[in-house]
C-alpha angles and dihedrals in degrees: 000000000000128000128339130091119313129193112272095013128116135034119323117254120249132354132286093218119094114252095253092058098047120106116236131201118257122175121213139165121247132178116260096251090057092049089049090050092049091048092055092062124081093218116088115269090232093057092045092052092044093051092047092051093047093050097042098047099029091237113190127203113254117260116253119257098043 
């Protein structure tokens, strides 16, 4: 047997994280010097921006049960 899908092969479907903890794509426009700075760092741009927003605006995670 060559090629094709086999039982148990491939990437698992879905995520194990609850919906409220998943990260979602959000497009935004930034000036070129900010993009250049983000690209110089090994950490993902999304995580850098997320951390900066949380620290700057003191954003708290929503309480459970809402």
